[in-house]
PyMOL commands that place a pseudoatom at each C-alpha (Angstrom):
pseudoatom trace, name=CA, resn=MET, resi=1, chain=A, elem=C, hetatm=0, pos=[2.541, 0.191, -20.303]
pseudoatom trace, name=CA, resn=ARG, resi=2, chain=A, elem=C, hetatm=0, pos=[5.148, -0.492, -17.800]
pseudoatom trace, name=CA, resn=LEU, resi=3, chain=A, elem=C, hetatm=0, pos=[3.904, 3.225, -15.887]
pseudoatom trace, name=CA, resn=MET, resi=4, chain=A, elem=C, hetatm=0, pos=[0.303, 1.894, -15.833]
pseudoatom trace, name=CA, resn=HIS, resi=5, chain=A, elem=C, hetatm=0, pos=[1.459, -2.046, -14.436]
pseudoatom trace, name=CA, resn=LEU, resi=6, chain=A, elem=C, hetatm=0, pos=[3.364, -0.088, -11.728]
pseudoatom trace, name=CA, resn=VAL, resi=7, chain=A, elem=C, hetatm=0, pos=[0.131, 1.965, -10.936]
pseudoatom trace, name=CA, resn=LYS, resi=8, chain=A, elem=C, hetatm=0, pos=[-1.873, -1.043, -10.839]
pseudoatom trace, name=CA, resn=ARG, resi=9, chain=A, elem=C, hetatm=0, pos=[0.447, -2.684, -8.517]
pseudoatom trace, name=CA, resn=PHE, resi=10, chain=A, elem=C, hetatm=0, pos=[0.562, -0.189, -6.150]
pseudoatom trace, name=CA, resn=LEU, resi=11, chain=A, elem=C, hetatm=0, pos=[-3.237, 0.591, -6.092]
pseudoatom trace, name=CA, resn=VAL, resi=12, chain=A, elem=C, hetatm=0, pos=[-3.262, -3.144, -5.024]
pseudoatom trace, name=CA, resn=VAL, resi=13, chain=A, elem=C, hetatm=0, pos=[-1.048, -2.431, -1.985]
pseudoatom trace, name=CA, resn=VAL, resi=14, chain=A, elem=C, hetatm=0, pos=[-2.314, 0.417, -0.990]
pseudoatom trace, name=CA, resn=ALA, resi=15, chain=A, elem=C, hetatm=0, pos=[-5.719, -1.102, -0.967]
pseudoatom trace, name=CA, resn=ASN, resi=16, chain=A, elem=C, hetatm=0, pos=[-4.501, -4.247, 0.764]
pseudoatom trace, name=CA, resn=MET, resi=17, chain=A, elem=C, hetatm=0, pos=[-2.895, -1.875, 3.346]
pseudoatom trace, name=CA, resn=ILE, resi=18, chain=A, elem=C, hetatm=0, pos=[-6.045, 0.082, 4.212]
pseudoatom trace, name=CA, resn=ALA, resi=19, chain=A, elem=C, hetatm=0, pos=[-8.166, -3.271, 4.505]
pseudoatom trace, name=CA, resn=GLU, resi=20, chain=A, elem=C, hetatm=0, pos=[-5.270, -4.496, 6.797]
pseudoatom trace, name=CA, resn=LEU, resi=21, chain=A, elem=C, hetatm=0, pos=[-5.345, -1.349, 8.782]
pseudoatom trace, name=CA, resn=TRP, resi=22, chain=A, elem=C, hetatm=0, pos=[-8.827, -0.797, 8.899]
pseudoatom trace, name=CA, resn=MET, resi=23, chain=A, elem=C, hetatm=0, pos=[-9.920, -4.393, 10.278]
pseudoatom trace, name=CA, resn=GLY, resi=24, chain=A, elem=C, hetatm=0, pos=[-6.604, -5.154, 11.634]
pseudoatom trace, name=CA, resn=PHE, resi=25, chain=A, elem=C, hetatm=0, pos=[-3.598, -7.162, 11.122]
pseudoatom trace, name=CA, resn=TYR, resi=26, chain=A, elem=C, hetatm=0, pos=[-5.331, -10.597, 10.276]
pseudoatom trace, name=CA, resn=ARG, resi=27, chain=A, elem=C, hetatm=0, pos=[-2.848, -11.233, 6.716]
pseudoatom trace, name=CA, resn=ARG, resi=28, chain=A, elem=C, hetatm=0, pos=[0.417, -10.447, 8.138]
pseudoatom trace, name=CA, resn=ASN, resi=29, chain=A, elem=C, hetatm=0, pos=[2.118, -12.191, 4.828]
pseudoatom trace, name=CA, resn=SER, resi=30, chain=A, elem=C, hetatm=0, pos=[5.034, -9.933, 3.509]
pseudoatom trace, name=CA, resn=ASP, resi=31, chain=A, elem=C, hetatm=0, pos=[5.220, -12.120, 0.617]
pseudoatom trace, name=CA, resn=PHE, resi=32, chain=A, elem=C, hetatm=0, pos=[2.431, -10.069, -0.693]
pseudoatom trace, name=CA, resn=TYR, resi=33, chain=A, elem=C, hetatm=0, pos=[4.101, -6.744, -0.836]
pseudoatom trace, name=CA, resn=ASP, resi=34, chain=A, elem=C, hetatm=0, pos=[7.390, -8.654, -1.564]
pseudoatom trace, name=CA, resn=LYS, resi=35, chain=A, elem=C, hetatm=0, pos=[5.230, -10.083, -5.140]
pseudoatom trace, name=CA, resn=HIS, resi=36, chain=A, elem=C, hetatm=0, pos=[3.749, -6.570, -6.264]
pseudoatom trace, name=CA, resn=THR, resi=37, chain=A, elem=C, hetatm=0, pos=[6.851, -4.268, -5.494]
pseudoatom trace, name=CA, resn=SER, resi=38, chain=A, elem=C, hetatm=0, pos=[10.056, -6.416, -7.156]
pseudoatom trace, name=CA, resn=GLU, resi=39, chain=A, elem=C, hetatm=0, pos=[10.084, -4.823, -10.140]
pseudoatom trace, name=CA, resn=SER, resi=40, chain=A, elem=C, hetatm=0, pos=[11.350, -1.877, -8.550]
pseudoatom trace, name=CA, resn=LYS, resi=41, chain=A, elem=C, hetatm=0, pos=[14.852, -1.567, -10.335]
pseudoatom trace, name=CA, resn=SER, resi=42, chain=A, elem=C, hetatm=0, pos=[16.482, 0.363, -7.387]
pseudoatom trace, name=CA, resn=LYS, resi=43, chain=A, elem=C, hetatm=0, pos=[16.842, -0.237, -3.428]
pseudoatom trace, name=CA, resn=THR, resi=44, chain=A, elem=C, hetatm=0, pos=[15.492, 3.539, -3.121]
pseudoatom trace, name=CA, resn=GLY, resi=45, chain=A, elem=C, hetatm=0, pos=[12.767, 2.947, -5.613]
pseudoatom trace, name=CA, resn=TYR, resi=46, chain=A, elem=C, hetatm=0, pos=[11.446, -0.029, -3.872]
pseudoatom trace, name=CA, resn=TYR, resi=47, chain=A, elem=C, hetatm=0, pos=[11.453, 2.139, -0.746]
pseudoatom trace, name=CA, resn=VAL, resi=48, chain=A, elem=C, hetatm=0, pos=[9.600, 4.945, -1.883]
pseudoatom trace, name=CA, resn=PHE, resi=49, chain=A, elem=C, hetatm=0, pos=[6.811, 2.642, -3.485]
pseudoatom trace, name=CA, resn=VAL, resi=50, chain=A, elem=C, hetatm=0, pos=[6.505, 0.728, 0.106]
pseudoatom trace, name=CA, resn=VAL, resi=51, chain=A, elem=C, hetatm=0, pos=[6.786, 4.104, 1.740]
pseudoatom trace, name=CA, resn=ALA, resi=52, chain=A, elem=C, hetatm=0, pos=[4.079, 6.127, -0.371]
pseudoatom trace, name=CA, resn=ALA, resi=53, chain=A, elem=C, hetatm=0, pos=[1.738, 3.345, -0.229]
pseudoatom trace, name=CA, resn=ALA, resi=54, chain=A, elem=C, hetatm=0, pos=[2.096, 3.550, 3.373]
pseudoatom trace, name=CA, resn=VAL, resi=55, chain=A, elem=C, hetatm=0, pos=[1.401, 7.093, 4.081]
pseudoatom trace, name=CA, resn=ILE, resi=56, chain=A, elem=C, hetatm=0, pos=[-1.263, 6.892, 1.414]
pseudoatom trace, name=CA, resn=ALA, resi=57, chain=A, elem=C, hetatm=0, pos=[-2.828, 4.096, 3.058]
pseudoatom trace, name=CA, resn=VAL, resi=58, chain=A, elem=C, hetatm=0, pos=[-2.743, 5.599, 6.693]
pseudoatom trace, name=CA, resn=GLY, resi=59, chain=A, elem=C, hetatm=0, pos=[-3.766, 9.081, 5.332]
pseudoatom trace, name=CA, resn=ILE, resi=60, chain=A, elem=C, hetatm=0, pos=[-6.932, 7.446, 3.444]
pseudoatom trace, name=CA, resn=VAL, resi=61, chain=A, elem=C, hetatm=0, pos=[-7.711, 5.591, 6.627]
pseudoatom trace, name=CA, resn=GLY, resi=62, chain=A, elem=C, hetatm=0, pos=[-7.089, 8.564, 8.971]
pseudoatom trace, name=CA, resn=TRP, resi=63, chain=A, elem=C, hetatm=0, pos=[-9.782, 10.212, 6.938]
pseudoatom trace, name=CA, resn=MET, resi=64, chain=A, elem=C, hetatm=0, pos=[-12.393, 7.558, 6.928]
pseudoatom trace, name=CA, resn=TYR, resi=65, chain=A, elem=C, hetatm=0, pos=[-11.888, 7.203, 10.698]
pseudoatom trace, name=CA, resn=ASN, resi=66, chain=A, elem=C, hetatm=0, pos=[-12.268, 11.011, 11.272]
pseudoatom trace, name=CA, resn=ARG, resi=67, chain=A, elem=C, hetatm=0, pos=[-15.544, 11.337, 9.017]
pseudoatom trace, name=CA, resn=MET, resi=68, chain=A, elem=C, hetatm=0, pos=[-16.825, 8.196, 10.710]
pseudoatom trace, name=CA, resn=TYR, resi=69, chain=A, elem=C, hetatm=0, pos=[-16.436, 8.503, 14.414]
pseudoatom trace, name=CA, resn=SER, resi=70, chain=A, elem=C, hetatm=0, pos=[-15.967, 12.644, 14.558]
for i in range(1, 70): cmd.bond("trace and resi %d" % i, "trace and resi %d" % (i + 1))
show_as sticks, trace
zoom trace
């Protein structure tokens, strides 16, 4: 059950990052990310969570941009 909760939070963070990258940085509220990543048990886990979400979000936005404008 804990894994599913973590996956759900991860997907929400990735979706929010994609929306911010695609539509612009209109919502620069770090409280959103802090709330969704607060369950990490270690600092390393927190960084892995955030970096993985950012890499996936940038990859998806790059792929969407490439599909639309190429």
